[in-house]
C-alpha positions as CSV (number, residue, x, y, z in Angstrom):
1,M,-5.0,22.9,25.3
2,S,-1.9,21.6,27.1
3,K,1.6,22.0,25.6
4,K,2.8,19.0,23.7
5,N,5.9,17.9,21.9
6,I,4.8,18.0,18.3
7,S,7.1,17.0,15.4
8,Q,6.6,17.4,11.7
9,E,6.0,13.6,11.5
10,K,3.2,13.8,14.0
11,I,1.6,16.7,12.1
12,I,1.9,14.8,8.9
13,Q,0.3,11.7,10.4
14,A,-2.5,13.9,11.8
15,F,-3.0,15.4,8.3
16,I,-3.2,11.9,6.7
17,A,-5.6,10.7,9.4
18,S,-7.9,13.6,8.7
19,A,-7.6,13.1,5.0
20,F,-8.7,9.5,5.5
21,D,-11.9,10.6,7.3
22,K,-12.9,13.6,5.2
23,S,-10.5,13.7,2.1
24,A,-7.3,15.7,1.8
25,G,-9.0,18.6,0.0
26,A,-11.5,19.0,2.9
27,T,-8.8,18.8,5.6
28,S,-8.0,22.2,7.1
29,L,-5.3,23.3,9.5
30,A,-8.0,23.4,12.2
31,D,-8.7,19.7,11.6
32,V,-5.0,18.9,12.0
33,S,-4.6,21.0,15.2
34,E,-7.7,19.6,16.7
35,G,-6.5,16.1,16.0
36,L,-3.3,16.9,17.8
37,E,-5.0,18.9,20.5
38,I,-2.8,21.9,19.9
39,K,-3.4,25.5,18.8
40,K,-3.6,26.0,15.1
41,A,-0.9,28.7,15.3
42,S,1.6,26.0,16.6
43,L,1.5,24.3,13.2
44,Y,3.3,27.3,11.7
45,N,6.4,26.4,13.8
46,H,6.8,23.4,11.5
47,F,5.1,24.3,8.2
48,E,4.7,27.7,6.5
49,S,1.4,26.8,5.0
50,R,-1.2,24.1,4.5
51,D,0.3,23.5,1.0
52,A,3.7,22.8,2.5
53,M,2.1,20.4,4.9
54,Y,0.3,18.6,2.1
55,S,3.5,18.3,0.0
56,A,5.4,17.0,3.0
57,S,2.6,14.4,3.6
58,L,3.0,13.1,0.1
59,A,6.8,12.9,0.5
60,Y,6.4,11.0,3.7
61,S,3.9,8.7,2.1
62,A,6.2,8.0,-0.8
63,K,9.0,7.0,1.6
64,E,6.7,4.7,3.6
65,I,5.3,3.0,0.6
66,E,8.7,2.5,-0.9
67,S,9.7,0.7,2.2
68,V,7.1,-2.0,1.5
69,S,8.4,-4.8,-0.6
70,F,6.2,-7.3,-2.5
71,L,9.1,-9.7,-2.8
72,E,11.5,-10.5,0.0
73,E,15.1,-11.5,-0.9
74,K,14.9,-14.7,1.1
75,T,11.9,-15.8,-0.9
76,L,13.8,-15.2,-4.1
77,D,16.7,-17.2,-2.8
78,N,14.4,-20.2,-2.0
79,V,13.0,-20.0,-5.5
80,K,16.5,-20.0,-7.1
81,G,17.3,-23.0,-5.0
82,G,14.4,-24.9,-6.5
83,K,12.8,-25.4,-3.0
84,V,9.3,-24.0,-3.7
85,A,6.5,-24.2,-6.2
86,P,5.2,-21.1,-8.0
87,L,1.6,-21.3,-6.7
88,A,2.7,-21.7,-3.1
89,V,5.0,-18.7,-3.3
90,F,2.5,-16.4,-4.9
91,K,-0.2,-17.4,-2.4
92,K,2.2,-16.5,0.5
93,L,3.3,-13.2,-1.1
94,V,-0.1,-12.0,-2.1
95,T,-1.6,-12.8,1.4
96,R,1.3,-11.1,3.1
97,Y,1.0,-8.0,0.8
98,F,-2.7,-7.6,1.4
99,E,-2.2,-7.9,5.2
100,L,0.4,-5.2,5.2
101,F,-2.1,-2.7,4.1
102,E,-4.7,-3.6,6.7
103,N,-3.0,-1.7,9.6
104,E,-2.3,1.9,10.4
105,P,-0.5,3.9,9.3
106,L,0.0,2.2,6.0
107,F,-3.7,1.7,5.5
108,Q,-4.4,5.5,5.8
109,I,-1.3,6.3,3.7
110,Y,-2.5,4.0,1.0
111,V,-5.9,5.6,0.9
112,F,-4.5,9.1,1.0
113,V,-2.1,8.6,-2.0
114,R,-4.5,6.5,-4.1
115,S,-7.2,9.2,-3.7
116,E,-4.9,12.1,-4.5
117,Q,-3.5,10.5,-7.7
118,Y,-6.4,12.0,-9.6
119,F,-5.6,15.5,-8.4
120,N,-1.9,15.6,-7.9
121,L,1.0,14.6,-10.2
122,E,3.3,13.7,-7.4
123,A,0.7,11.3,-5.9
124,L,0.3,9.8,-9.4
125,K,4.0,9.2,-9.6
126,I,4.0,7.5,-6.2
127,V,1.2,5.2,-7.4
128,E,2.9,4.4,-10.7
129,G,6.2,3.8,-8.9
130,E,4.6,1.3,-6.5
131,D,2.9,-0.5,-9.4
132,N,6.1,-0.7,-11.4
133,R,8.0,-2.1,-8.4
134,I,5.4,-4.9,-8.0
135,C,5.6,-5.7,-11.7
136,D,9.5,-5.8,-11.6
137,A,9.4,-8.0,-8.5
138,I,7.0,-10.5,-10.2
139,K,9.2,-10.5,-13.3
140,D,12.3,-11.3,-11.1
141,L,10.3,-14.1,-9.5
142,L,9.2,-15.6,-12.8
143,S,12.8,-15.4,-14.1
144,A,13.9,-17.3,-11.0
145,F,11.3,-20.0,-11.5
146,T,12.3,-20.3,-15.1
147,A,16.0,-20.7,-14.1
148,A,14.9,-23.3,-11.5
149,K,12.9,-25.1,-14.2
150,K,9.7,-24.7,-12.3
151,I,8.0,-23.1,-15.3
152,A,8.7,-23.3,-19.1
153,K,11.5,-21.2,-20.5
154,K,10.3,-17.8,-21.7
155,T,11.8,-14.8,-23.5
156,D,12.5,-11.7,-21.5
157,K,9.6,-10.0,-23.3
158,E,7.2,-12.9,-22.5
159,L,8.2,-12.8,-18.8
160,K,7.6,-9.0,-18.8
161,D,4.2,-9.4,-20.3
162,I,3.2,-12.1,-18.0
163,A,4.5,-10.2,-15.0
164,T,2.5,-7.1,-16.1
165,N,-0.7,-9.1,-16.3
166,I,-0.3,-10.8,-12.9
167,A,0.6,-7.4,-11.3
168,A,-2.4,-5.8,-12.9
169,V,-4.7,-8.4,-11.3
170,I,-3.1,-8.1,-7.9
171,I,-3.2,-4.3,-7.9
172,Q,-6.8,-4.2,-9.1
173,Q,-7.9,-6.6,-6.5
174,R,-5.9,-5.0,-3.7
175,D,-7.4,-1.6,-4.6
176,A,-10.9,-2.9,-4.5
177,Y,-10.1,-4.8,-1.2
178,I,-8.8,-1.7,0.5
179,A,-11.6,0.5,-0.8
180,A,-14.2,-1.8,0.7
181,R,-12.3,-2.0,4.0
182,K,-12.0,1.8,4.1
183,E,-15.8,2.1,4.1
184,T,-16.0,-0.6,6.8
185,V,-13.6,1.2,9.0
186,R,-15.3,4.5,8.5
187,Q,-18.6,3.0,9.5
188,N,-17.0,1.3,12.5
189,P,-14.4,3.7,13.9
190,D,-13.3,1.4,16.7
191,S,-12.2,-1.2,14.1
192,K,-9.0,0.8,13.4
193,A,-5.7,-0.5,14.7
194,G,-5.4,0.5,18.3
195,G,-9.1,0.6,18.7
196,L,-11.4,-1.7,20.6
197,F,-11.0,-4.4,18.0
198,A,-9.3,-5.1,14.7
199,L,-10.9,-6.2,11.6
200,P,-10.0,-9.7,10.5
201,T,-8.7,-10.3,7.0
202,D,-11.5,-10.6,4.4
203,E,-10.8,-14.2,3.4
204,A,-13.4,-14.2,0.6
205,A,-11.8,-11.2,-1.1
206,L,-8.3,-12.6,-0.7
207,G,-9.5,-15.9,-2.0
208,R,-10.8,-14.4,-5.2
209,T,-7.5,-12.7,-5.8
210,L,-5.6,-16.0,-5.2
211,K,-7.8,-17.9,-7.6
212,L,-7.2,-15.3,-10.3
213,V,-3.5,-15.5,-9.9
214,E,-3.6,-19.3,-9.8
215,A,-5.5,-19.4,-13.1
216,M,-2.8,-17.2,-14.7
217,L,0.0,-19.4,-13.3
218,K,-1.6,-22.5,-14.8
219,T,-1.1,-21.1,-18.3
220,L,2.7,-21.0,-17.8
């Protein structure tokens, strides 16, 4: 094996990539070193143990996921200006959000964290934090539509309840969407970003999600 410039970030990415293929629990230091084409002993220059590498991978994943926003500030400004309709905005936001999770490394990070939430409290906190941010963003969006008189006036509690329900639909559908695409990628390794071809967006799955959100918006 030739000498390479290996950083903690590259090791973490290799760990997450291996976890995607065979689960975090089944990923060994040998798997990580083989993925990087370095000697296993070299990993100890960066991490004292596999557990330390695992913890660092969760921290890295949390930071990456936190950087993904469901609602962009410019969209909120347009809503406040009364320039856009609720359904059009939600269709754009949901489509953009789904597409963000289709590419590496976010796709692998998402699978890693969502899988580990059942075994690790920190992973569960990352998932819950992401879900709460989506809910808060939708509540802010609904509040802006109310102020712009695009939807009927609601109490703060009503807006919170509606946002929670819409967020639950989006999260549930996104989870199912990514789970299905994970299996497709695993069965077709070259479909990963940077491979011979990239998978197109599953328009049918996205369409189902948009219809569910549209049905909820029509009740406002």
